[in-house]
N, C-alpha and C positions, 0 to 999 in steps of 0.2 A: 504494500500500500504506500503510495507516495504522500509525503508530508508536505502540504501546500505552504507551510510557514518557513520551511527550510529551503528557500529559493534565494536568488540573488538579492543582496541588501536593498537595491533600489526597487524591487518588486514586492517586498514585504509590506503588509498593512501598517499604517501609522501607529495603531495601538500596540502592535508587536514591537515596533522600534522603541516606543516609549517604555514598555515593560523591560526590554533589554537594557535601555539606558538606566532605568532604576536599579536593575541588577548590578550594573557596573558602579554607579555612583552612590548607591545606598547600601546594598547588601554586602558587597565585598568589604568596604570600610567597616561596616558593623561587625562582620565576622572577625576582622582583625582586632577590633576593640573588645569583642566578647571573649576572645581567647586570652587576651592580656588581662582582662578583668577576672576571668575564671582562674588564671594562674596566680594572680595577685590577691585573690579572694576579696574583691570589691563587690560584695553582694548587693549593697544598696544602689550602686550605680548601674549594675547590669539588670537589676529587676525593673527599674523604670524604663530603660531603653528596650527591654524585651516587649513591653506593651506597644511601643511605637513600631517595632519590627513586626509584631503580630498583626497589627492593623495594616501595615504595608503589604504583607503577604496575602491577607484576606482580600484587599482591594485589587491586587494584581491577578488573583485567581478568578475573579468574576468574568473578565473578558475572555480568559483562556477557556473556562468551562462553557461559556456561551458559544465560543467558536467550535469546541468539540461537539456540543449538542446540536448545533444548527449549521455547521460549516459545510463547505462544498465537497469535502472529502467523503462524506457519507452519502449513500444513495438516498433518494427522496423517501423511500419507504422506511428507512431506518432513522430518519431525523426525529428529534424530539419536538421541534418547533417548525 
């Protein structure tokens, strides 16, 4: 099955480019901070940032799940919407 999101960068949907940008500029720095905080046992600082990270993951999953449920890769009879 061909993944229609893994195409040339100039052909990818705008929402997908935005999610990838968030991965690069939000998630990667957060992971570096989280590892340092975990090693240094900074529980109070990692707990508050975990809520922000969780909200970010939930909001990026919405367009991804909608694309999976109603995207062009599924046949018309298998779509949820």
